[in-house]
DRENPA-3360 file (N, C-alpha, C; in nm, 2 decimals, always signed):
BEGIN
1 = MSAQPPLW = +1.27/-13.33/+7.63/+1.21/-13.47/+7.65/+1.26/-13.60/+7.61 ~ +1.23/-13.69/+7.77/+1.24/-13.83/+7.73/+1.17/-13.88/+7.62 ~ +1.23/-14.02/+7.56/+1.17/-14.09/+7.49/+1.07/-14.19/+7.56 ~ +0.94/-14.16/+7.46/+0.88/-14.28/+7.59/+0.91/-14.44/+7.54 ~ +0.91/-14.55/+7.59/+0.86/-14.67/+7.53/+0.79/-14.72/+7.49 ~ +0.81/-14.79/+7.36/+0.73/-14.82/+7.26/+0.62/-14.95/+7.37 ~ +0.46/-14.96/+7.36/+0.33/-15.05/+7.42/+0.34/-15.18/+7.35 ~ +0.38/-15.11/+7.23/+0.38/-15.23/+7.08/+0.52/-15.22/+7.03;
9 = SLESTRGV = +0.54/-15.34/+6.91/+0.67/-15.30/+6.79/+0.65/-15.45/+6.74 ~ +0.69/-15.38/+6.61/+0.70/-15.48/+6.53/+0.84/-15.45/+6.50 ~ +0.91/-15.57/+6.37/+1.03/-15.50/+6.41/+1.11/-15.65/+6.29 ~ +1.23/-15.62/+6.20/+1.24/-15.73/+6.09/+1.39/-15.68/+6.11 ~ +1.44/-15.77/+5.99/+1.57/-15.78/+5.92/+1.62/-15.63/+5.91 ~ +1.52/-15.56/+5.86/+1.53/-15.40/+5.76/+1.53/-15.33/+5.91 ~ +1.42/-15.27/+6.04/+1.46/-15.27/+6.16/+1.30/-15.24/+6.20 ~ +1.26/-15.20/+6.24/+1.12/-15.12/+6.33/+1.02/-15.10/+6.20;
17 = ESLRVAQG = +0.91/-15.26/+6.20/+0.83/-15.17/+6.11/+0.66/-15.08/+6.11 ~ +0.64/-15.16/+6.25/+0.53/-15.11/+6.30/+0.57/-15.11/+6.51 ~ +0.43/-14.96/+6.50/+0.57/-14.88/+6.62/+0.41/-14.83/+6.67 ~ +0.34/-14.82/+6.79/+0.27/-14.77/+6.91/+0.30/-14.72/+7.08 ~ +0.27/-14.61/+7.01/+0.34/-14.52/+7.16/+0.20/-14.41/+7.22 ~ +0.24/-14.43/+7.33/+0.06/-14.45/+7.42/+0.08/-14.25/+7.38 ~ -0.04/-14.19/+7.39/-0.07/-14.02/+7.33/-0.16/-14.00/+7.42 ~ -0.14/-13.93/+7.52/-0.31/-13.88/+7.60/-0.36/-14.01/+7.70;
25 = RGSVTIVG = -0.48/-13.98/+7.57/-0.52/-14.11/+7.72/-0.53/-14.23/+7.58 ~ -0.51/-14.18/+7.49/-0.54/-14.38/+7.40/-0.37/-14.36/+7.36 ~ -0.40/-14.38/+7.24/-0.21/-14.44/+7.16/-0.21/-14.41/+6.96 ~ -0.09/-14.37/+6.97/-0.09/-14.39/+6.84/+0.02/-14.52/+6.71 ~ -0.07/-14.53/+6.66/+0.01/-14.69/+6.61/+0.08/-14.68/+6.47 ~ +0.18/-14.70/+6.40/+0.20/-14.60/+6.30/+0.31/-14.79/+6.25 ~ +0.24/-14.82/+6.14/+0.23/-14.93/+6.05/+0.34/-14.88/+5.96 ~ +0.43/-15.00/+5.90/+0.53/-14.93/+5.81/+0.44/-14.92/+5.65;
33 = GWFGFTNT = +0.52/-14.85/+5.62/+0.45/-14.84/+5.43/+0.41/-15.00/+5.34 ~ +0.53/-15.08/+5.36/+0.56/-15.14/+5.26/+0.41/-15.28/+5.34 ~ +0.29/-15.19/+5.47/+0.22/-15.34/+5.51/+0.12/-15.25/+5.40 ~ +0.01/-15.36/+5.36/-0.13/-15.30/+5.29/-0.27/-15.39/+5.36 ~ -0.37/-15.30/+5.36/-0.47/-15.37/+5.39/-0.54/-15.41/+5.28 ~ -0.48/-15.54/+5.16/-0.56/-15.52/+5.15/-0.61/-15.68/+5.08 ~ -0.74/-15.65/+5.00/-0.77/-15.87/+5.00/-0.65/-15.95/+4.95 ~ -0.57/-15.89/+4.89/-0.47/-15.96/+4.86/-0.38/-15.98/+4.95;
41 = QLLRGDNA = -0.35/-15.91/+5.03/-0.21/-15.90/+5.13/-0.25/-15.94/+5.21 ~ -0.38/-15.86/+5.27/-0.38/-15.93/+5.44/-0.44/-16.07/+5.48 ~ -0.46/-16.16/+5.37/-0.47/-16.29/+5.44/-0.27/-16.36/+5.42 ~ -0.18/-16.37/+5.34/-0.09/-16.36/+5.30/+0.00/-16.41/+5.47 ~ +0.10/-16.48/+5.48/+0.18/-16.51/+5.54/+0.13/-16.48/+5.67 ~ +0.16/-16.39/+5.78/+0.12/-16.31/+5.91/+0.09/-16.26/+5.91 ~ +0.07/-16.12/+5.77/+0.03/-16.05/+5.75/-0.14/-16.00/+5.82 ~ -0.20/-16.12/+5.85/-0.37/-16.06/+5.88/-0.30/-16.09/+6.08;
49 = LVAAAALQ = -0.22/-16.11/+6.14/-0.17/-16.15/+6.28/-0.16/-15.97/+6.32 ~ -0.04/-15.95/+6.19/+0.01/-15.84/+6.24/-0.08/-15.75/+6.20 ~ -0.22/-15.70/+6.11/-0.34/-15.69/+6.10/-0.38/-15.60/+6.24 ~ -0.45/-15.72/+6.28/-0.48/-15.75/+6.42/-0.43/-15.70/+6.53 ~ -0.29/-15.69/+6.51/-0.24/-15.64/+6.64/-0.17/-15.50/+6.67 ~ -0.21/-15.47/+6.45/-0.18/-15.32/+6.44/-0.33/-15.24/+6.50 ~ -0.40/-15.31/+6.49/-0.55/-15.22/+6.49/-0.58/-15.25/+6.63 ~ -0.53/-15.34/+6.74/-0.63/-15.39/+6.83/-0.73/-15.44/+6.83;
57 = AAPGAVWW = -0.78/-15.52/+6.74/-0.87/-15.61/+6.69/-0.96/-15.68/+6.86 ~ -1.06/-15.65/+6.86/-1.11/-15.68/+7.02/-1.24/-15.74/+6.86 ~ -1.32/-15.81/+6.97/-1.49/-15.86/+6.91/-1.64/-15.73/+6.93 ~ -1.69/-15.71/+6.85/-1.77/-15.57/+6.83/-1.72/-15.43/+6.79 ~ -1.55/-15.46/+6.73/-1.48/-15.32/+6.71/-1.51/-15.31/+6.62 ~ -1.53/-15.14/+6.52/-1.52/-15.12/+6.41/-1.46/-15.03/+6.38 ~ -1.41/-15.05/+6.27/-1.29/-14.97/+6.16/-1.30/-14.84/+6.06 ~ -1.34/-14.75/+6.02/-1.30/-14.66/+5.91/-1.18/-14.75/+5.83;
65 = FITDESRE = -1.16/-14.74/+5.70/-1.06/-14.76/+5.58/-1.10/-14.66/+5.50 ~ -1.04/-14.53/+5.50/-1.09/-14.40/+5.39/-0.92/-14.44/+5.31 ~ -0.95/-14.41/+5.20/-0.85/-14.43/+5.06/-0.88/-14.32/+5.06 ~ -0.94/-14.27/+4.96/-0.98/-14.11/+4.87/-1.11/-14.07/+4.91 ~ -1.12/-14.00/+4.84/-1.27/-13.90/+4.84/-1.35/-13.84/+4.77 ~ -1.49/-13.87/+4.79/-1.50/-13.82/+4.61/-1.51/-13.70/+4.60 ~ -1.51/-13.60/+4.68/-1.50/-13.47/+4.63/-1.41/-13.39/+4.56 ~ -1.44/-13.31/+4.42/-1.34/-13.27/+4.42/-1.25/-13.20/+4.44;
73 = SFLPWLWH = -1.06/-13.18/+4.36/-0.94/-13.13/+4.42/-0.97/-12.99/+4.43 ~ -0.96/-12.80/+4.57/-0.98/-12.76/+4.52/-0.99/-12.66/+4.35 ~ -0.89/-12.68/+4.32/-0.86/-12.58/+4.20/-1.04/-12.64/+4.13 ~ -1.01/-12.73/+4.11/-1.18/-12.73/+4.00/-1.30/-12.74/+4.04 ~ -1.29/-12.72/+4.16/-1.37/-12.66/+4.34/-1.40/-12.55/+4.23 ~ -1.32/-12.48/+4.31/-1.27/-12.31/+4.24/-1.34/-12.26/+4.11 ~ -1.30/-12.29/+4.01/-1.34/-12.32/+3.91/-1.44/-12.32/+3.84 ~ -1.54/-12.41/+3.92/-1.73/-12.44/+3.86/-1.76/-12.36/+4.00;
81 = QGWIALVL = -1.73/-12.33/+4.11/-1.78/-12.21/+4.13/-1.77/-12.05/+4.16 ~ -1.70/-12.01/+4.13/-1.65/-11.92/+4.09/-1.54/-11.85/+4.00 ~ -1.63/-11.98/+3.85/-1.52/-11.90/+3.76/-1.56/-11.74/+3.67 ~ -1.65/-11.68/+3.74/-1.73/-11.51/+3.65/-1.62/-11.46/+3.73 ~ -1.57/-11.50/+3.89/-1.49/-11.40/+3.96/-1.37/-11.44/+3.91 ~ -1.28/-11.53/+3.88/-1.18/-11.55/+3.81/-1.15/-11.47/+3.74 ~ -1.25/-11.52/+3.66/-1.23/-11.44/+3.47/-1.22/-11.31/+3.43 ~ -1.28/-11.20/+3.59/-1.27/-11.08/+3.55/-1.15/-11.03/+3.65;
89 = GLVALVAA = -1.14/-11.11/+3.76/-1.01/-11.08/+3.79/-0.87/-11.10/+3.72 ~ -0.84/-11.20/+3.62/-0.79/-11.26/+3.50/-0.73/-11.16/+3.40 ~ -0.90/-11.10/+3.40/-0.89/-10.98/+3.26/-0.83/-10.84/+3.40 ~ -0.86/-10.82/+3.43/-0.84/-10.70/+3.56/-0.64/-10.72/+3.56 ~ -0.60/-10.85/+3.58/-0.45/-10.88/+3.58/-0.39/-10.81/+3.46 ~ -0.44/-10.86/+3.35/-0.39/-10.82/+3.22/-0.42/-10.72/+3.20 ~ -0.52/-10.64/+3.21/-0.49/-10.50/+3.15/-0.40/-10.45/+3.30 ~ -0.37/-10.46/+3.39/-0.28/-10.40/+3.44/-0.12/-10.42/+3.43;
97 = LWRAAVRF = -0.10/-10.55/+3.41/+0.07/-10.58/+3.30/+0.03/-10.49/+3.20 ~ -0.05/-10.50/+3.15/-0.03/-10.43/+2.98/-0.02/-10.26/+3.03 ~ +0.01/-10.24/+3.11/-0.03/-10.06/+3.11/+0.10/-10.05/+3.19 ~ +0.14/-10.09/+3.28/+0.25/-10.09/+3.30/+0.34/-10.19/+3.22 ~ +0.37/-10.19/+3.07/+0.46/-10.26/+3.04/+0.49/-10.14/+2.96 ~ +0.65/-10.16/+2.96/+0.74/-10.06/+2.86/+0.69/-10.04/+2.69 ~ +0.66/-9.98/+2.69/+0.57/-9.93/+2.54/+0.73/-9.96/+2.45 ~ +0.70/-9.92/+2.34/+0.82/-9.90/+2.21/+0.76/-9.74/+2.16;
105 = GPLAAVPG = +0.71/-9.69/+2.22/+0.60/-9.50/+2.17/+0.52/-9.43/+2.22 ~ +0.48/-9.36/+2.16/+0.39/-9.28/+2.24/+0.26/-9.37/+2.24 ~ +0.15/-9.34/+2.31/+0.02/-9.39/+2.33/-0.06/-9.34/+2.20 ~ -0.05/-9.22/+2.18/-0.09/-9.19/+2.00/+0.00/-9.13/+1.93 ~ +0.00/-9.11/+1.87/+0.15/-8.96/+1.75/+0.10/-8.88/+1.78 ~ +0.24/-8.85/+1.77/+0.27/-8.67/+1.80/+0.19/-8.59/+1.69 ~ +0.08/-8.47/+1.74/+0.09/-8.34/+1.68/+0.16/-8.32/+1.54 ~ +0.19/-8.30/+1.46/+0.25/-8.21/+1.34/+0.23/-8.05/+1.39;
113 = LQRRSMAE = +0.37/-7.93/+1.39/+0.37/-7.85/+1.41/+0.27/-7.77/+1.30 ~ +0.17/-7.73/+1.27/+0.07/-7.63/+1.22/+0.03/-7.48/+1.26 ~ +0.10/-7.40/+1.14/+0.09/-7.29/+1.12/-0.07/-7.20/+1.12 ~ -0.12/-7.16/+1.18/-0.21/-7.11/+1.21/-0.28/-7.06/+1.06 ~ -0.39/-7.09/+1.02/-0.42/-6.97/+0.91/-0.47/-6.85/+0.92 ~ -0.42/-6.77/+0.80/-0.42/-6.58/+0.83/-0.51/-6.55/+0.87 ~ -0.69/-6.59/+0.90/-0.76/-6.57/+0.95/-0.72/-6.58/+1.09 ~ -0.72/-6.65/+1.16/-0.68/-6.73/+1.25/-0.57/-6.56/+1.35;
121 = QVRGTAEF = -0.49/-6.55/+1.30/-0.42/-6.49/+1.27/-0.47/-6.35/+1.27 ~ -0.53/-6.27/+1.21/-0.57/-6.19/+1.19/-0.70/-6.19/+1.31 ~ -0.79/-6.22/+1.36/-0.88/-6.29/+1.44/-0.81/-6.26/+1.59 ~ -0.68/-6.37/+1.62/-0.62/-6.35/+1.75/-0.49/-6.20/+1.74 ~ -0.54/-6.12/+1.61/-0.44/-5.99/+1.67/-0.53/-5.89/+1.73 ~ -0.69/-5.90/+1.60/-0.77/-5.82/+1.64/-0.74/-5.83/+1.84 ~ -0.84/-5.95/+1.84/-0.90/-5.92/+2.02/-0.78/-5.92/+2.04 ~ -0.64/-5.94/+2.05/-0.54/-5.88/+2.14/-0.54/-5.71/+2.15;
129 = LQRHGGDA = -0.51/-5.64/+2.03/-0.57/-5.50/+2.02/-0.70/-5.43/+2.08 ~ -0.82/-5.55/+2.12/-0.89/-5.49/+2.16/-0.92/-5.50/+2.33 ~ -0.81/-5.58/+2.35/-0.82/-5.60/+2.54/-0.68/-5.51/+2.53 ~ -0.63/-5.49/+2.52/-0.47/-5.44/+2.56/-0.42/-5.33/+2.47 ~ -0.48/-5.28/+2.34/-0.44/-5.20/+2.27/-0.30/-5.20/+2.18 ~ -0.24/-5.15/+2.12/-0.18/-5.11/+2.02/-0.05/-5.17/+2.06 ~ +0.02/-5.05/+2.19/+0.09/-5.05/+2.28/+0.20/-5.19/+2.30 ~ +0.08/-5.25/+2.36/+0.05/-5.45/+2.43/+0.17/-5.54/+2.31;
137 = LHAAQVRA = +0.09/-5.48/+2.21/+0.08/-5.56/+2.14/+0.19/-5.53/+2.04 ~ +0.28/-5.47/+2.06/+0.42/-5.37/+2.03/+0.54/-5.44/+2.09 ~ +0.47/-5.42/+2.24/+0.61/-5.46/+2.35/+0.57/-5.61/+2.32 ~ +0.49/-5.71/+2.30/+0.49/-5.87/+2.27/+0.56/-5.88/+2.13 ~ +0.59/-5.74/+2.02/+0.64/-5.83/+1.87/+0.82/-5.78/+1.92 ~ +0.81/-5.70/+2.00/+0.96/-5.67/+2.08/+1.06/-5.77/+2.11 ~ +0.95/-5.86/+2.23/+0.97/-5.91/+2.32/+0.99/-6.08/+2.24 ~ +0.91/-6.10/+2.14/+0.97/-6.23/+2.05/+1.09/-6.19/+1.95;
145 = LRDVAARR = +1.09/-6.10/+1.93/+1.23/-6.05/+1.87/+1.34/-6.09/+1.94 ~ +1.36/-5.98/+2.01/+1.45/-6.04/+2.15/+1.50/-6.13/+2.12 ~ +1.35/-6.28/+2.21/+1.44/-6.42/+2.28/+1.48/-6.46/+2.15 ~ +1.45/-6.46/+2.04/+1.47/-6.55/+1.91/+1.61/-6.51/+1.90 ~ +1.62/-6.35/+1.92/+1.80/-6.28/+1.86/+1.89/-6.39/+1.96 ~ +1.83/-6.38/+2.09/+1.95/-6.42/+2.22/+1.90/-6.60/+2.21 ~ +1.87/-6.67/+2.13/+1.88/-6.80/+2.08/+2.01/-6.84/+1.97 ~ +1.95/-6.70/+1.89/+2.03/-6.76/+1.74/+2.15/-6.64/+1.73;
153 = LQRQSQRS = +2.18/-6.54/+1.79/+2.26/-6.53/+1.74/+2.37/-6.49/+1.90 ~ +2.52/-6.54/+1.87/+2.61/-6.57/+2.00/+2.63/-6.43/+2.06 ~ +2.74/-6.43/+2.12/+2.70/-6.29/+2.28/+2.62/-6.24/+2.25 ~ +2.44/-6.28/+2.23/+2.39/-6.13/+2.24/+2.38/-6.08/+2.40 ~ +2.38/-6.12/+2.48/+2.38/-6.13/+2.64/+2.44/-6.03/+2.63 ~ +2.60/-6.04/+2.53/+2.76/-5.98/+2.66/+2.74/-5.87/+2.56 ~ +2.67/-5.78/+2.49/+2.67/-5.69/+2.41/+2.54/-5.57/+2.46 ~ +2.54/-5.41/+2.42/+2.51/-5.33/+2.53/+2.31/-5.30/+2.42;
161 = PTERDAAI = +2.26/-5.24/+2.44/+2.12/-5.22/+2.34/+2.16/-5.19/+2.21 ~ +2.25/-5.09/+2.19/+2.30/-5.07/+2.00/+2.32/-5.17/+2.02 ~ +2.41/-5.27/+2.06/+2.53/-5.37/+1.95/+2.40/-5.45/+1.98 ~ +2.28/-5.52/+2.02/+2.24/-5.63/+2.03/+2.10/-5.56/+1.88 ~ +2.03/-5.41/+1.89/+1.97/-5.36/+1.75/+2.07/-5.40/+1.65 ~ +2.21/-5.34/+1.63/+2.26/-5.35/+1.53/+2.30/-5.53/+1.54 ~ +2.35/-5.61/+1.59/+2.37/-5.75/+1.55/+2.22/-5.77/+1.46 ~ +2.06/-5.75/+1.54/+2.01/-5.87/+1.48/+2.00/-5.76/+1.37;
169 = AAATGIAP = +1.97/-5.62/+1.34/+2.00/-5.56/+1.13/+2.08/-5.62/+1.08 ~ +2.18/-5.69/+1.14/+2.29/-5.72/+1.06/+2.29/-5.89/+1.01 ~ +2.26/-5.87/+1.09/+2.18/-6.07/+1.06/+2.04/-6.11/+0.98 ~ +1.98/-6.04/+0.99/+1.85/-5.98/+0.90/+1.88/-5.96/+0.80 ~ +1.96/-5.87/+0.76/+1.96/-5.72/+0.63/+1.82/-5.64/+0.65 ~ +1.82/-5.59/+0.76/+1.79/-5.50/+0.73/+1.78/-5.36/+0.81 ~ +1.80/-5.21/+0.75/+1.81/-5.08/+0.75/+1.81/-5.10/+0.88 ~ +1.93/-5.04/+0.98/+2.02/-5.01/+1.16/+1.84/-4.94/+1.16;
177 = AVLRRALE = +1.88/-4.83/+1.06/+1.80/-4.70/+1.14/+1.64/-4.73/+1.13 ~ +1.63/-4.82/+1.02/+1.46/-4.85/+0.99/+1.42/-4.98/+1.13 ~ +1.49/-5.03/+1.16/+1.46/-5.11/+1.22/+1.48/-5.05/+1.41 ~ +1.56/-4.99/+1.40/+1.57/-4.91/+1.55/+1.43/-4.80/+1.56 ~ +1.41/-4.77/+1.47/+1.23/-4.70/+1.46/+1.17/-4.82/+1.51 ~ +1.13/-4.92/+1.42/+1.07/-5.01/+1.44/+1.09/-5.03/+1.67 ~ +1.13/-5.08/+1.62/+1.20/-5.10/+1.79/+1.13/-5.03/+1.92 ~ +1.14/-4.87/+1.90/+1.09/-4.78/+2.00/+0.97/-4.77/+2.03;
185 = HRARNPAV = +0.96/-4.74/+2.14/+0.88/-4.73/+2.13/+0.79/-4.60/+2.17 ~ +0.67/-4.53/+2.06/+0.58/-4.43/+2.02/+0.46/-4.45/+2.03 ~ +0.38/-4.32/+2.05/+0.28/-4.31/+1.95/+0.24/-4.40/+1.82 ~ +0.19/-4.44/+1.75/+0.17/-4.47/+1.68/-0.03/-4.50/+1.60 ~ -0.06/-4.41/+1.50/-0.13/-4.42/+1.44/-0.10/-4.56/+1.41 ~ -0.28/-4.66/+1.33/-0.29/-4.82/+1.26/-0.16/-4.84/+1.25 ~ -0.19/-4.77/+1.08/-0.10/-4.76/+1.00/+0.01/-4.77/+0.93 ~ +0.07/-4.65/+1.09/+0.24/-4.73/+1.08/+0.25/-4.85/+1.23;
193 = LAADLELL = +0.21/-4.85/+1.37/+0.19/-4.98/+1.40/+0.22/-5.14/+1.32 ~ +0.09/-5.12/+1.18/+0.10/-5.25/+1.13/+0.20/-5.28/+1.08 ~ +0.33/-5.15/+0.99/+0.35/-5.17/+0.92/+0.48/-5.19/+1.02 ~ +0.53/-5.13/+1.14/+0.64/-5.17/+1.22/+0.63/-5.36/+1.20 ~ +0.54/-5.34/+1.31/+0.50/-5.50/+1.35/+0.52/-5.60/+1.22 ~ +0.51/-5.55/+1.11/+0.52/-5.63/+0.95/+0.66/-5.63/+1.02 ~ +0.73/-5.57/+1.01/+0.87/-5.53/+1.00/+0.96/-5.59/+1.09 ~ +0.87/-5.63/+1.27/+0.92/-5.65/+1.34/+0.89/-5.85/+1.31;
201 = ETARRRLD = +0.82/-5.86/+1.29/+0.75/-6.00/+1.23/+0.87/-6.07/+1.13 ~ +0.92/-5.97/+1.01/+1.01/-6.02/+0.92/+1.12/-6.05/+1.00 ~ +1.20/-5.97/+1.09/+1.33/-5.98/+1.14/+1.29/-6.14/+1.20 ~ +1.21/-6.14/+1.27/+1.18/-6.28/+1.41/+1.24/-6.37/+1.29 ~ +1.11/-6.41/+1.22/+1.09/-6.55/+1.12/+1.31/-6.53/+1.07 ~ +1.33/-6.43/+1.03/+1.43/-6.42/+0.94/+1.53/-6.48/+1.02 ~ +1.56/-6.48/+1.17/+1.66/-6.51/+1.24/+1.57/-6.64/+1.29 ~ +1.49/-6.68/+1.29/+1.46/-6.77/+1.32/+1.42/-6.92/+1.22;
209 = AAAPVLPS = +1.49/-6.83/+1.12/+1.53/-6.95/+0.98/+1.63/-7.03/+1.03 ~ +1.65/-7.10/+0.95/+1.77/-7.18/+0.98/+1.85/-7.16/+0.87 ~ +1.85/-7.08/+0.77/+1.99/-6.99/+0.75/+1.97/-6.82/+0.75 ~ +1.97/-6.78/+0.81/+1.97/-6.62/+0.87/+2.03/-6.53/+0.75 ~ +1.91/-6.43/+0.70/+1.95/-6.34/+0.61/+2.10/-6.31/+0.64 ~ +2.17/-6.28/+0.54/+2.33/-6.18/+0.56/+2.31/-6.05/+0.53 ~ +2.40/-5.97/+0.62/+2.38/-5.83/+0.60/+2.31/-5.80/+0.43 ~ +2.45/-5.77/+0.38/+2.43/-5.84/+0.21/+2.33/-5.83/+0.14;
217 = SPSFSS = +2.25/-5.86/+0.23/+2.07/-5.95/+0.16/+1.97/-5.78/+0.13 ~ +1.89/-5.77/+0.05/+1.83/-5.66/+0.01/+1.78/-5.60/+0.16 ~ +1.78/-5.50/+0.19/+1.71/-5.40/+0.32/+1.60/-5.35/+0.25 ~ +1.51/-5.33/+0.42/+1.44/-5.19/+0.43/+1.48/-5.15/+0.43 ~ +1.43/-4.97/+0.34/+1.50/-4.87/+0.38/+1.40/-4.81/+0.41 ~ +1.36/-4.63/+0.49/+1.34/-4.57/+0.50/+1.23/-4.47/+0.44;
% end
């Protein structure tokens, strides 16, 4: 785009101070920042002539000089008009940041491990017997013992079933023959079933203890 020749300009030793160029059907005049349309400066020197030339003064012309607005700025206006929404939004933002922040611990205290009371144990056993029968309860007890033995005894998975039972007997101090009879699947009357379950639970607890009972400890006898 070629440069348009100015319609009017004012130059000084420092360069161009004011300039007017054609724009559409009118013109645009740019006045340097040094010039002030103030009561103290307008009538000094040739400032009045410069102002008349810059404003294209003519009889009957009207000018509006706007230096500031009486309206408040955007942020104070926004607070005065919608402070409730701003407060709610700020609270929501703080809550979101708090939930997403890194915590130094769990949200709630970890409950300690507690044993069930004897009454709860008896009720749970009776309910299990009523639903599934004695054979299912015996099978669950045997499975619990073998699971603990697999975790506590070394190379348990590499042994044969007979060797596994012998290792459990040796680690718990229970006579192998007595443990074998308790592990076998056979018809039991309630008294025998109770004794076998007690023996299997004793063996499980000994294996699960921090220091399992050695073979030299006192053992159950038939």
